[in-house]
N, C-alpha and C positions, 0 to 999 in steps of 0.2 A: 530331434536327435534319436537315432535308433540304435547306434552301436554302444555296447557296454564299455565302461571305462576299464582299460587294461592296466596291468601292473606297472608298465612304463609310464603311462599317463598319470596314474595315482602317485607314483614315486616323485615325478616332476612337480606335481602340485604340493604334496606334503613337505618336500624339501624346502619350499618357500616359507613354511611354518616351523622349520627346525624339527620336523617329525619324520618318522618312517614307519611303514606298516610292519607289524609283527605277525601277520597271518593273512589269509585270503579275505578279500572283500565280499560283502553280501549286498546284492541289489535290493533296494527298497521300492515298494510300489510308487509310481509317479504319474503325473498327468502329462499334458502335451508340451509343457514349457521348460522342462528340465529333467535331470536324472540324478538320483542320490544313491550312495552306497554307504554301508557301515563298514568301517575299517578298524581292526584292532591295532593299537599302538601302545608304546610304553606308558602313555598318559591315559590309557583307557580306551573305550570304544568312542570313535568319532564319526560324524557324518560328513562326507565330502559331497557337496552338491555342485553339479555342473549345469550351468544355465544354458538354455537354448541359444545356439549361435546367432539367431536372428535378434537377440537382445543386445542392444548397443551398451557400451560401458556405463553410460549415464543411467540407464534403466537398471543395470545390475547394482550399481552403487546405491541407487534409491532403495532397492529391495533390501540390500544389506543394512543400510541405515535404519530403515523401518524395523527390521528384525532386531537389531541391537537396541533400538529405542524401547521395544517391547521387552527385551531381555533384562534391561536395567530395572524394570518394575516386576521382574519375576514372571512375565507373561510369555516368555519364549526361551528356548535353550540358548545359552550365551554363545556368541561367535568367538572364534579365536582370531588373534591378530597375526599377520605374517611377521617375519623377522624385521621388515622395514616399516611396521606399524600400520598396515592396511587391513581392511576387512575382507578384501577380495584378492585372489591370486589369478595370474594369467599364464596359460600354457598354450602356445601357438595362438589360435583364434578363439579359444574357449576361456570362459571366466568361471571361477569357483569360489565357494565359501566353505569353511570348515566349522562345524558346531559340535557341541556336546551331544552325545547320543542319549536319547531318552526312550525307554521301552514303554509303549502304551499299555496300561493295565486294563482299561475298559473304554467303551464307546460312550460318549456323552448323550444323555437323554435331552430332549428339546429344551426343557426349562434350565437344566444345568448349562447347556450350551449357550442359551440366551444370557445368562449371568456372566459367563466368561467373555462373550462378545461385547457386552456392555462395558465390562472392565477395560477391554482393549480399546474400545471407542473413547472412553473417558481419558485413557492415557494418551491417545493420539491427539487430544486437544492441543497439547503443547509440542507436537512433533514439528520440527522445522528442518527439512533436509538442507544439506550444504550447497546443493546445486540444483537448478531447475531440470525437469525432465517431463516429457510427454506422458500423460496418464495412460495406463493400460486400458482402463474402462472409460469409454467415451460414447456419447450419443450423437448421431448425425443430426444436423439441423436443416430441414425438418426431419423427424424420425424415420420417415419412409424413403428418404432420398437414395440411400445406398441400395435398398431393395429394388427400387425402380431402375437404378443404373444397371444392376446385375440382370434384371429381367430383360432389358434391352439387349444385353450381350449374349444371353444363352439361347441355344436352340433346343435345349432339353425340355421336353413337354412336362415331365414330372417336376422339374425345378420351377418352371413357370407356374404350374398349378400351386405348388407350395408357397411361392412368393406371393401370388395373388391372394392366397388365404391369409398370409401374414399381413399384407397391406389392408385387408378387410378388418382384421383384428385391430390394427392401429386406428382405423377410421371409427370403429365402433367402441373400443375400450381405451385406446391410448390417450396419453396427455399430449396437448399441442405444444408446438415449439415455444410459444410465449410462456406457458406454465413452467416448462422445463428450464427456461433461461433464468427465471427468478428464483429457482430452487437453490437453497444454500448447499455448498459443497463442503465436505469434511473428509479427512483422511480415513480411508477404510482399508481393510485387509485385501479385499478384492476377490478372494477365493475362500471365504470363511465357510467351512463345512466340517462335519465330524471327523473326516479323514485327516484334516489339518489341525485338529486339536488333540493333544496328547494328555490324557488323564493318568497321573502316576500314583503309585502307592508309596508311603513312607519316605518322604512326606507327601501328603496329598497335594498335587499341583495340577493346574490346567495351563498347558503351554501350547501356544500357536506356532506353527511352522509354515514354510513355503509362502513367503511374502512377495513372490514374483509379480503378482498383479496389483500390488498396492497402488492406490490412486486417490485423487480428490474427486469425490462423487457424492451424490445425495445419499445420506446415510439410511433413509428408510428403505432404499433398494436392497442394501446388504442385509438389513434385518429380515426382510421377507425372503430373500434368496437363501439365506442360511437356514431359515425355517423349512423351506422346501427341500433342502438337502438333508434335513433331520428326519423327515417323515416318509411314509410309504403312500403312493397314490391310491392304495387300496383301502385307506381309512374310510370308515363310514362318515356321513355328513356330521352326525352328532359327535363322534370322536374327533374329527377334524376341528370342529368349532371349539371344543373344550381344550384340545391340545394347543391350538393357536392362542387361546385366551391365557392359558397357563404360561406359555412361552413369552407373550408380550408382558404379562404381569411380572415375570422374573426379570426381563430386561428393564422394565420400567422402574423396578425397585432399586436398580443400580444407576441407570441413566435415563431420566424421564424423557419420554417421547412427546414432543409438542402435538397438540390436537391437529394442527395443520398437516403435520407429517403423517399422522395416523389416518387422516381422511383421504390421502392420496397414495398411500403406500402400495395398495394392491394394483391400482392403475399404473403406477410407476413401474412396478415389477413387470406387468404385462407389456408395457411400452418397450422396456429395455430388452426383454426376452424376444418379443416379436420382431424388433428392429435389427437384431444381430444377423450378420451375413456370413459367419465363418463356416456354416454348413453347406454353402453353395460354392461351386467352382465356376469361375469365369474362363473365357478363352485364354486370357492372359495368365491364368493360374495363380492369381494373387490371393485367392481364398482357399483354405484347406478343404479338401473333400472328406467329409466325415458322415457317411450315410447312416451309420448306426446312431451317432449322436443326433443327427437330424431327426430320425424317427423318434428317439426318446424326447427330444424337444417338442415335437409335434404332439405326442401323447400327453406330455405334461401341460402344455398350453391348453389343450382341449379340456383336461381335467380341471385346471385352475379356473378357466372361463365358466365351466359348469358350476363351480362353487364360489365364484367371485362375489356374489351377493352376500353369502354367508360370511366370508372372510372380511369384507368391508364392514359389515355390521359388528363383528367382533372387535375389529380395530378401533372403531369409533366409540365403543362402549367401555373400553379399558379406562379405568379411573387413574388420574394422576397420583 
């Protein structure tokens, strides 16, 4: 979605909540799967989130249910109900949620983020959505199958070279399909990173937002993915090791990580990251073309592989 929500669209959405704007809306930073604006109303500042139109109603309902489940534990800003008691509103072919606006006071450091993520994972243990929905996060079986399919379909030399490199990573560092099949799945946020955690003042709260990608997926992947989003790839090896140790210890203090999960978490992360295909475009156009994202993914994978031995060692030595 690239067009900004206009006044008519916002008015149509807010009316379903018995609300109306009392001033101009302000666009919030967003990713690829939605758009959010802050709107002043008689009930204070609210966030209207429009989900990407490629999300079907079941996916949006799942995201809203996960968001509100977290909100009940004080781990997310609460959603508002429409006049007819729904968490989502529909305008034409787009779906929306409306939540309390929270102004972020500071960015979470890795250890603080780990504690907040562990709280969310603990709370998700009893999350039970009302209706089934396909997970946003999925791994192909075997992991390289989608890469191989796209390689056969593209004539672009640069894409073929990048795909070959990814397949080599999977062969050298990735987990095999059998190992992935027996890995326990738990509810995860799906896009846990500092931009999606609001740390507030007075009272001090840590609130997650943007549950669009909520899925049942091996939890060790989200633990490592969130860590990578918290740090800079320019960290020295010594600082990387100590920061990862502090991060895992902070998570472990709230939600213990089984030794089996710690032993595979780096290889699981590499497997999922190397196997993704969103950065490649096929002749059918079913994959988004994101060259800048593809370059960043390539650089990050190169850096993680360089330090994978160090990170595996830190993960294994963390004490229960």
